[in-house]
A tleap script that builds the chain and sets N, CA, C and O, in Angstrom:
source leaprc.protein.ff14SB
mol = sequence {
  NMET GLU VAL SER ALA GLN ILE GLN GLN LEU
  ARG ASP ILE ILE GLN ALA LEU SER LEU SER
  ASN ALA ASP ILE ALA ARG ILE SER GLY LYS
  SER THR GLY THR VAL SER GLN VAL MET SER
  GLU LYS TYR ARG GLY ARG ALA GLU VAL ILE
  GLY GLU ILE LEU ALA SER LEU GLU ALA HIE
  LYS VAL ARG VAL GLU THR VAL MET GLU GLU
  SER ARG ALA ALA TRP ALA THR GLY GLY GLN
  GLU LEU ILE THR THR VAL LEU ALA LEU THR
  TYR LYS THR LYS GLY LEU SER VAL ILE VAL
  GLY PRO SER CGLY
}
set mol.1.N position { 19.384 98.291 2.742 }
set mol.1.CA position { 17.453 97.860 2.944 }
set mol.1.C position { 17.109 97.165 4.170 }
set mol.1.O position { 17.509 96.212 4.839 }
set mol.2.N position { 16.119 98.120 4.182 }
set mol.2.CA position { 15.592 98.563 5.652 }
set mol.2.C position { 14.576 97.155 5.541 }
set mol.2.O position { 14.443 96.403 4.576 }
set mol.3.N position { 14.138 97.115 6.439 }
set mol.3.CA position { 13.098 95.321 6.478 }
set mol.3.C position { 12.546 95.379 6.185 }
set mol.3.O position { 12.142 94.601 5.320 }
set mol.4.N position { 11.765 96.671 6.728 }
set mol.4.CA position { 10.538 96.792 6.091 }
set mol.4.C position { 9.525 96.686 3.981 }
set mol.4.O position { 8.465 96.514 3.379 }
set mol.5.N position { 11.565 97.071 3.810 }
set mol.5.CA position { 11.870 96.924 1.955 }
set mol.5.C position { 11.249 95.838 1.807 }
set mol.5.O position { 10.179 95.453 1.335 }
set mol.6.N position { 12.997 95.022 2.791 }
set mol.6.CA position { 13.008 94.196 2.088 }
set mol.6.C position { 11.442 92.745 2.308 }
set mol.6.O position { 11.482 91.623 1.802 }
set mol.7.N position { 10.251 93.316 3.196 }
set mol.7.CA position { 9.337 91.454 2.857 }
set mol.7.C position { 8.303 93.393 2.711 }
set mol.7.O position { 8.060 93.889 3.812 }
set mol.8.N position { 7.992 93.947 1.878 }
set mol.8.CA position { 7.439 94.333 0.997 }
set mol.8.C position { 7.767 93.157 -0.714 }
set mol.8.O position { 7.090 92.438 -1.449 }
set mol.9.N position { 9.332 93.653 -0.595 }
set mol.9.CA position { 10.064 92.796 -2.168 }
set mol.9.C position { 9.585 92.004 -2.264 }
set mol.9.O position { 9.221 91.447 -3.299 }
set mol.10.N position { 9.334 91.499 -0.408 }
set mol.10.CA position { 8.604 89.502 -0.687 }
set mol.10.C position { 8.116 88.971 -0.844 }
set mol.10.O position { 8.141 87.805 -1.240 }
set mol.11.N position { 6.893 90.220 -0.361 }
set mol.11.CA position { 5.229 90.237 -0.917 }
set mol.11.C position { 5.030 90.290 -2.074 }
set mol.11.O position { 4.095 89.773 -2.685 }
set mol.12.N position { 6.225 91.167 -2.646 }
set mol.12.CA position { 5.624 91.247 -4.492 }
set mol.12.C position { 5.924 89.872 -5.323 }
set mol.12.O position { 5.171 89.523 -6.233 }
set mol.13.N position { 7.248 89.004 -4.891 }
set mol.13.CA position { 7.336 88.129 -5.347 }
set mol.13.C position { 6.547 87.131 -5.037 }
set mol.13.O position { 6.092 86.297 -5.820 }
set mol.14.N position { 6.351 87.215 -3.726 }
set mol.14.CA position { 5.656 86.042 -3.485 }
set mol.14.C position { 3.491 85.631 -3.869 }
set mol.14.O position { 2.735 84.693 -3.615 }
set mol.15.N position { 3.381 86.768 -4.455 }
set mol.15.CA position { 2.340 87.333 -5.294 }
set mol.15.C position { 2.409 87.222 -6.292 }
set mol.15.O position { 1.299 86.795 -6.610 }
set mol.16.N position { 3.473 87.378 -7.869 }
set mol.16.CA position { 3.403 87.617 -8.440 }
set mol.16.C position { 3.974 85.877 -9.134 }
set mol.16.O position { 3.981 85.566 -10.325 }
set mol.17.N position { 4.421 84.947 -7.888 }
set mol.17.CA position { 4.685 83.927 -8.374 }
set mol.17.C position { 3.722 82.849 -7.853 }
set mol.17.O position { 3.623 81.635 -8.031 }
set mol.18.N position { 3.009 83.828 -7.091 }
set mol.18.CA position { 1.514 82.400 -6.141 }
set mol.18.C position { 2.341 81.408 -5.197 }
set mol.18.O position { 2.017 80.261 -4.889 }
set mol.19.N position { 3.126 81.895 -4.930 }
set mol.19.CA position { 3.828 81.048 -3.812 }
set mol.19.C position { 3.077 80.807 -2.434 }
set mol.19.O position { 2.353 81.664 -1.926 }
set mol.20.N position { 3.341 79.441 -1.825 }
set mol.20.CA position { 2.543 79.861 -0.287 }
set mol.20.C position { 4.418 78.988 0.732 }
set mol.20.O position { 5.368 78.239 0.502 }
set mol.21.N position { 3.650 80.091 2.122 }
set mol.21.CA position { 4.790 79.373 2.620 }
set mol.21.C position { 5.877 78.050 2.650 }
set mol.21.O position { 7.084 78.103 2.884 }
set mol.22.N position { 5.202 77.069 2.394 }
set mol.22.CA position { 6.078 75.890 2.391 }
set mol.22.C position { 7.323 75.765 0.395 }
set mol.22.O position { 8.388 75.232 0.086 }
set mol.23.N position { 6.134 76.714 -0.431 }
set mol.23.CA position { 7.226 76.652 -1.134 }
set mol.23.C position { 8.859 77.414 -0.973 }
set mol.23.O position { 9.953 76.958 -1.306 }
set mol.24.N position { 8.398 79.155 -0.127 }
set mol.24.CA position { 8.853 79.655 0.353 }
set mol.24.C position { 10.277 78.636 1.186 }
set mol.24.O position { 11.492 78.525 1.021 }
set mol.25.N position { 9.275 78.083 2.069 }
set mol.25.CA position { 10.835 77.741 2.640 }
set mol.25.C position { 12.006 76.623 2.012 }
set mol.25.O position { 13.234 76.688 2.082 }
set mol.26.N position { 11.111 75.559 1.361 }
set mol.26.CA position { 11.519 74.811 -0.072 }
set mol.26.C position { 12.298 75.719 -0.746 }
set mol.26.O position { 13.434 75.270 -0.895 }
set mol.27.N position { 12.151 76.799 -1.208 }
set mol.27.CA position { 12.823 77.903 -2.317 }
set mol.27.C position { 14.582 77.803 -1.406 }
set mol.27.O position { 15.674 77.247 -1.521 }
set mol.28.N position { 13.766 78.869 -0.425 }
set mol.28.CA position { 15.329 78.983 0.425 }
set mol.28.C position { 15.595 78.184 1.632 }
set mol.28.O position { 15.659 78.926 2.612 }
set mol.29.N position { 15.771 76.956 1.917 }
set mol.29.CA position { 16.197 76.404 2.655 }
set mol.29.C position { 15.821 76.736 4.546 }
set mol.29.O position { 16.516 76.324 5.475 }
set mol.30.N position { 14.562 77.565 4.666 }
set mol.30.CA position { 14.486 77.962 5.675 }
set mol.30.C position { 13.678 76.807 6.350 }
set mol.30.O position { 13.887 75.737 5.779 }
set mol.31.N position { 12.535 76.692 7.745 }
set mol.31.CA position { 11.902 76.033 8.432 }
set mol.31.C position { 10.643 77.310 7.822 }
set mol.31.O position { 10.635 78.537 7.720 }
set mol.32.N position { 9.562 76.051 7.487 }
set mol.32.CA position { 7.871 77.108 7.031 }
set mol.32.C position { 7.563 77.933 8.216 }
set mol.32.O position { 6.797 78.892 8.119 }
set mol.33.N position { 8.480 77.396 10.038 }
set mol.33.CA position { 8.136 78.682 11.106 }
set mol.33.C position { 9.174 80.050 11.129 }
set mol.33.O position { 9.161 81.232 11.473 }
set mol.34.N position { 9.721 79.436 10.758 }
set mol.34.CA position { 10.679 81.099 9.874 }
set mol.34.C position { 9.869 81.839 8.609 }
set mol.34.O position { 9.834 83.070 8.608 }
set mol.35.N position { 9.250 81.129 7.584 }
set mol.35.CA position { 8.789 81.476 6.947 }
set mol.35.C position { 7.689 82.835 7.381 }
set mol.35.O position { 7.552 83.983 6.960 }
set mol.36.N position { 7.169 82.184 8.214 }
set mol.36.CA position { 5.730 82.604 8.356 }
set mol.36.C position { 5.859 83.798 9.277 }
set mol.36.O position { 4.918 84.576 9.434 }
set mol.37.N position { 7.261 83.971 10.010 }
set mol.37.CA position { 7.539 84.896 11.167 }
set mol.37.C position { 8.013 85.895 10.434 }
set mol.37.O position { 7.265 86.873 10.467 }
set mol.38.N position { 8.732 85.997 9.944 }
set mol.38.CA position { 9.039 86.255 8.763 }
set mol.38.C position { 8.483 87.667 7.951 }
set mol.38.O position { 8.899 88.815 8.105 }
set mol.39.N position { 7.270 87.125 6.924 }
set mol.39.CA position { 5.441 87.230 6.952 }
set mol.39.C position { 4.999 87.921 7.574 }
set mol.39.O position { 4.650 89.018 7.138 }
set mol.40.N position { 4.827 87.551 8.899 }
set mol.40.CA position { 3.932 88.494 9.619 }
set mol.40.C position { 4.965 89.458 10.723 }
set mol.40.O position { 4.636 90.056 11.747 }
set mol.41.N position { 6.085 89.356 10.176 }
set mol.41.CA position { 7.064 90.516 10.825 }
set mol.41.C position { 7.071 90.351 11.856 }
set mol.41.O position { 6.396 91.201 12.437 }
set mol.42.N position { 7.664 89.397 12.714 }
set mol.42.CA position { 7.334 88.559 14.155 }
set mol.42.C position { 8.636 87.849 14.516 }
set mol.42.O position { 8.994 87.279 15.547 }
set mol.43.N position { 9.493 88.159 12.825 }
set mol.43.CA position { 11.107 86.838 13.458 }
set mol.43.C position { 11.814 87.916 14.083 }
set mol.43.O position { 11.806 89.075 13.668 }
set mol.44.N position { 12.446 87.486 15.129 }
set mol.44.CA position { 13.410 87.569 16.414 }
set mol.44.C position { 14.780 87.616 15.899 }
set mol.44.O position { 15.594 88.484 16.214 }
set mol.45.N position { 15.101 86.196 14.720 }
set mol.45.CA position { 16.051 85.407 14.762 }
set mol.45.C position { 17.233 86.405 13.451 }
set mol.45.O position { 16.911 87.484 12.954 }
set mol.46.N position { 18.324 85.787 13.213 }
set mol.46.CA position { 19.152 86.625 12.460 }
set mol.46.C position { 18.496 87.693 11.304 }
set mol.46.O position { 17.713 87.418 10.395 }
set mol.47.N position { 19.060 88.933 11.644 }
set mol.47.CA position { 18.627 89.913 10.662 }
set mol.47.C position { 19.152 89.091 9.305 }
set mol.47.O position { 18.391 89.290 8.359 }
set mol.48.N position { 20.058 88.383 9.051 }
set mol.48.CA position { 20.311 88.083 7.398 }
set mol.48.C position { 19.129 87.904 6.311 }
set mol.48.O position { 18.678 88.379 5.269 }
set mol.49.N position { 18.872 86.534 7.613 }
set mol.49.CA position { 17.772 85.358 7.360 }
set mol.49.C position { 16.962 86.518 6.128 }
set mol.49.O position { 16.991 86.094 4.973 }
set mol.50.N position { 16.371 87.707 6.310 }
set mol.50.CA position { 15.192 87.411 5.687 }
set mol.50.C position { 15.670 88.399 4.259 }
set mol.50.O position { 14.998 88.612 3.250 }
set mol.51.N position { 16.990 88.867 4.573 }
set mol.51.CA position { 17.290 89.322 2.966 }
set mol.51.C position { 18.463 87.675 2.389 }
set mol.51.O position { 18.759 87.755 1.196 }
set mol.52.N position { 18.807 86.907 2.819 }
set mol.52.CA position { 18.319 85.240 2.190 }
set mol.52.C position { 17.842 85.056 1.363 }
set mol.52.O position { 18.224 85.059 0.193 }
set mol.53.N position { 16.156 84.701 2.164 }
set mol.53.CA position { 15.136 84.513 1.713 }
set mol.53.C position { 14.941 85.352 0.540 }
set mol.53.O position { 14.443 84.877 -0.481 }
set mol.54.N position { 15.245 86.377 0.607 }
set mol.54.CA position { 14.470 87.270 -0.401 }
set mol.54.C position { 15.633 87.128 -2.045 }
set mol.54.O position { 15.351 87.021 -3.238 }
set mol.55.N position { 17.003 87.204 -1.261 }
set mol.55.CA position { 17.778 85.998 -2.290 }
set mol.55.C position { 17.345 85.521 -3.008 }
set mol.55.O position { 16.925 85.941 -4.086 }
set mol.56.N position { 17.344 83.886 -2.308 }
set mol.56.CA position { 16.875 82.550 -2.763 }
set mol.56.C position { 15.481 83.370 -3.724 }
set mol.56.O position { 15.600 83.643 -4.919 }
set mol.57.N position { 14.432 83.611 -3.045 }
set mol.57.CA position { 13.567 83.997 -4.345 }
set mol.57.C position { 13.540 84.885 -5.403 }
set mol.57.O position { 12.531 85.046 -6.090 }
set mol.58.N position { 14.682 85.531 -5.598 }
set mol.58.CA position { 15.000 86.612 -6.680 }
set mol.58.C position { 15.217 85.648 -7.271 }
set mol.58.O position { 14.232 85.325 -7.934 }
set mol.59.N position { 16.278 84.801 -7.407 }
set mol.59.CA position { 17.102 83.694 -7.993 }
set mol.59.C position { 15.967 83.123 -8.490 }
set mol.59.O position { 15.907 83.099 -9.720 }
set mol.60.N position { 14.556 82.408 -7.565 }
set mol.60.CA position { 13.500 81.505 -8.120 }
set mol.60.C position { 12.648 82.350 -9.254 }
set mol.60.O position { 11.761 81.715 -9.825 }
set mol.61.N position { 12.754 83.093 -9.455 }
set mol.61.CA position { 11.853 83.995 -10.000 }
set mol.61.C position { 12.547 83.771 -11.759 }
set mol.61.O position { 12.243 83.246 -12.830 }
set mol.62.N position { 13.593 84.536 -11.150 }
set mol.62.CA position { 14.414 84.644 -12.770 }
set mol.62.C position { 14.750 83.497 -13.380 }
set mol.62.O position { 15.347 83.476 -14.456 }
set mol.63.N position { 14.292 82.179 -12.563 }
set mol.63.CA position { 14.651 80.556 -13.229 }
set mol.63.C position { 12.960 80.372 -13.708 }
set mol.63.O position { 12.501 79.552 -14.503 }
set mol.64.N position { 12.273 81.384 -12.964 }
set mol.64.CA position { 11.197 80.564 -13.431 }
set mol.64.C position { 10.258 81.969 -14.722 }
set mol.64.O position { 9.067 81.992 -15.032 }
set mol.65.N position { 11.235 82.806 -15.115 }
set mol.65.CA position { 11.172 83.526 -16.089 }
set mol.65.C position { 11.855 83.318 -17.105 }
set mol.65.O position { 11.867 84.069 -18.081 }
set mol.66.N position { 12.549 82.199 -16.986 }
set mol.66.CA position { 13.527 81.874 -18.250 }
set mol.66.C position { 13.460 80.460 -18.932 }
set mol.66.O position { 13.972 80.035 -19.968 }
set mol.67.N position { 12.460 79.744 -17.768 }
set mol.67.CA position { 11.319 78.679 -18.445 }
set mol.67.C position { 10.640 78.903 -18.809 }
set mol.67.O position { 10.297 78.151 -19.721 }
set mol.68.N position { 9.546 80.356 -18.475 }
set mol.68.CA position { 8.339 80.366 -19.344 }
set mol.68.C position { 8.917 80.616 -20.731 }
set mol.68.O position { 8.714 80.000 -21.778 }
set mol.69.N position { 9.731 81.731 -20.464 }
set mol.69.CA position { 10.790 82.290 -21.872 }
set mol.69.C position { 10.644 81.576 -22.994 }
set mol.69.O position { 10.016 81.717 -24.044 }
set mol.70.N position { 11.469 80.659 -22.470 }
set mol.70.CA position { 12.709 79.659 -23.062 }
set mol.70.C position { 10.664 78.643 -24.297 }
set mol.70.O position { 10.335 78.411 -25.460 }
set mol.71.N position { 10.079 78.479 -22.872 }
set mol.71.CA position { 8.741 77.524 -23.390 }
set mol.71.C position { 7.718 78.442 -24.425 }
set mol.71.O position { 6.677 78.059 -24.957 }
set mol.72.N position { 8.167 79.355 -24.491 }
set mol.72.CA position { 6.758 80.707 -25.151 }
set mol.72.C position { 7.448 80.812 -26.870 }
set mol.72.O position { 6.799 80.984 -27.902 }
set mol.73.N position { 9.130 80.622 -26.709 }
set mol.73.CA position { 10.226 80.593 -27.874 }
set mol.73.C position { 9.863 79.828 -28.392 }
set mol.73.O position { 9.666 80.121 -29.571 }
set mol.74.N position { 9.390 77.885 -27.875 }
set mol.74.CA position { 10.165 76.660 -28.697 }
set mol.74.C position { 8.922 76.731 -29.004 }
set mol.74.O position { 8.720 75.700 -29.646 }
set mol.75.N position { 7.311 77.706 -28.901 }
set mol.75.CA position { 6.419 76.912 -29.828 }
set mol.75.C position { 6.107 78.478 -30.478 }
set mol.75.O position { 5.172 78.582 -31.271 }
set mol.76.N position { 6.555 79.146 -30.278 }
set mol.76.CA position { 6.079 79.973 -30.958 }
set mol.76.C position { 6.234 79.799 -32.479 }
set mol.76.O position { 6.820 78.767 -32.804 }
set mol.77.N position { 5.723 80.804 -33.724 }
set mol.77.CA position { 5.926 80.938 -34.760 }
set mol.77.C position { 6.692 81.717 -35.061 }
set mol.77.O position { 6.941 82.617 -34.259 }
set mol.78.N position { 7.375 81.667 -36.362 }
set mol.78.CA position { 8.162 83.160 -37.136 }
set mol.78.C position { 7.223 84.283 -37.047 }
set mol.78.O position { 7.920 85.281 -36.863 }
set mol.79.N position { 6.002 84.609 -37.085 }
set mol.79.CA position { 4.825 86.395 -36.831 }
set mol.79.C position { 4.746 85.724 -35.030 }
set mol.79.O position { 4.721 86.723 -34.312 }
set mol.80.N position { 4.728 85.174 -34.654 }
set mol.80.CA position { 4.813 85.501 -33.114 }
set mol.80.C position { 6.205 85.969 -32.080 }
set mol.80.O position { 6.250 86.631 -31.043 }
set mol.81.N position { 7.176 85.349 -32.826 }
set mol.81.CA position { 8.476 85.924 -32.351 }
set mol.81.C position { 8.827 87.143 -33.418 }
set mol.81.O position { 10.054 87.224 -33.361 }
set mol.82.N position { 8.474 87.869 -34.114 }
set mol.82.CA position { 8.133 88.916 -34.430 }
set mol.82.C position { 7.436 90.034 -33.783 }
set mol.82.O position { 7.962 90.937 -33.131 }
set mol.83.N position { 6.119 89.860 -34.055 }
set mol.83.CA position { 5.294 90.429 -32.570 }
set mol.83.C position { 6.160 90.619 -31.459 }
set mol.83.O position { 6.722 91.702 -31.618 }
set mol.84.N position { 6.547 90.041 -30.357 }
set mol.84.CA position { 7.156 89.228 -28.884 }
set mol.84.C position { 8.357 91.274 -29.614 }
set mol.84.O position { 8.128 92.425 -29.244 }
set mol.85.N position { 9.355 90.820 -30.543 }
set mol.85.CA position { 9.697 91.594 -30.265 }
set mol.85.C position { 10.363 92.470 -30.342 }
set mol.85.O position { 11.353 92.870 -29.731 }
set mol.86.N position { 9.257 93.099 -31.888 }
set mol.86.CA position { 8.490 94.821 -31.480 }
set mol.86.C position { 8.264 95.040 -30.616 }
set mol.86.O position { 8.943 95.970 -30.180 }
set mol.87.N position { 6.997 94.354 -29.433 }
set mol.87.CA position { 6.590 95.066 -28.692 }
set mol.87.C position { 7.609 94.638 -27.596 }
set mol.87.O position { 7.828 95.509 -26.754 }
set mol.88.N position { 7.938 94.053 -27.523 }
set mol.88.CA position { 9.597 94.437 -26.110 }
set mol.88.C position { 10.443 95.657 -26.927 }
set mol.88.O position { 11.330 96.274 -26.338 }
set mol.89.N position { 10.134 95.916 -28.167 }
set mol.89.CA position { 11.620 97.194 -28.149 }
set mol.89.C position { 10.755 97.727 -27.348 }
set mol.89.O position { 10.740 97.850 -26.123 }
set mol.90.N position { 9.937 98.072 -28.281 }
set mol.90.CA position { 7.663 98.690 -27.461 }
set mol.90.C position { 7.986 99.834 -26.370 }
set mol.90.O position { 7.976 101.058 -26.239 }
set mol.91.N position { 8.365 98.291 -25.466 }
set mol.91.CA position { 7.790 98.726 -23.947 }
set mol.91.C position { 9.064 99.370 -23.617 }
set mol.91.O position { 9.165 100.478 -23.090 }
set mol.92.N position { 10.487 98.242 -24.127 }
set mol.92.CA position { 11.869 99.153 -23.770 }
set mol.92.C position { 12.389 100.591 -23.906 }
set mol.92.O position { 13.199 101.113 -23.139 }
set mol.93.N position { 11.795 101.192 -25.028 }
set mol.93.CA position { 11.634 102.145 -25.553 }
set mol.93.C position { 10.967 103.312 -25.364 }
set mol.93.O position { 11.181 104.430 -25.832 }
set mol.94.N position { 9.839 102.775 -24.359 }
set mol.94.CA position { 8.535 103.734 -24.836 }
set mol.94.C position { 7.737 104.231 -25.177 }
set mol.94.O position { 6.911 104.964 -24.631 }
set mol.95.N position { 7.965 103.684 -26.752 }
set mol.95.CA position { 7.738 104.560 -27.842 }
set mol.95.C position { 6.091 103.417 -28.450 }
set mol.95.O position { 5.341 102.685 -27.804 }
set mol.96.N position { 6.132 103.739 -29.715 }
set mol.96.CA position { 4.199 103.024 -30.110 }
set mol.96.C position { 4.781 102.493 -31.056 }
set mol.96.O position { 5.782 102.853 -31.675 }
set mol.97.N position { 3.879 101.277 -31.206 }
set mol.97.CA position { 3.902 100.613 -31.640 }
set mol.97.C position { 2.937 99.883 -33.314 }
set mol.97.O position { 2.347 98.828 -33.083 }
set mol.98.N position { 2.866 100.196 -34.196 }
set mol.98.CA position { 1.589 99.884 -34.190 }
set mol.98.C position { 1.309 98.656 -35.592 }
set mol.98.O position { 1.329 98.960 -36.785 }
set mol.99.N position { 1.110 97.537 -35.140 }
set mol.99.CA position { 1.413 96.122 -36.241 }
set mol.99.C position { -0.065 95.400 -36.613 }
set mol.99.O position { -1.047 94.812 -36.159 }
set mol.100.N position { 0.445 95.814 -37.541 }
set mol.100.CA position { -1.116 95.413 -39.225 }
set mol.100.C position { -0.437 94.043 -39.827 }
set mol.100.O position { 0.734 93.721 -40.025 }
set mol.101.N position { -1.881 93.281 -40.058 }
set mol.101.CA position { -1.679 92.158 -40.634 }
set mol.101.C position { -2.968 92.201 -41.935 }
set mol.101.O position { -4.005 92.864 -41.956 }
set mol.102.N position { -2.475 91.318 -42.851 }
set mol.102.CA position { -3.338 90.777 -43.429 }
set mol.102.C position { -4.873 90.839 -43.319 }
set mol.102.O position { -5.078 89.929 -42.515 }
set mol.103.N position { -6.088 91.355 -43.634 }
set mol.103.CA position { -7.105 90.386 -42.776 }
set mol.103.C position { -7.934 89.911 -43.532 }
set mol.103.O position { -7.807 90.370 -44.667 }
set mol.104.N position { -8.885 89.059 -43.409 }
set mol.104.CA position { -9.665 88.252 -44.195 }
set mol.104.C position { -8.910 86.929 -43.391 }
set mol.104.O position { -9.216 85.773 -43.684 }
savepdb mol mol.pdb
quit
């Protein structure tokens, strides 16, 4: 993958998770200076560093999504779980769902 595509992926993850350069440095184990240079496309060090940062942020994103899903599931009622399942299946199959419940 070329560097500009990797940096765009980094930006997408950073935006999705609202991460600061300090957060990225902590998650990736790199210095804030290195992170800043990578994000401004001025980094001239090892080419693998960008991929390492990207891999660590992708792993972090998966962990965050897992924790969020587990916390939602812990507080969801049976009806909420059913609706979530139907909507997830609809999204995956690109189908149409109509959920009708009692009114009043």
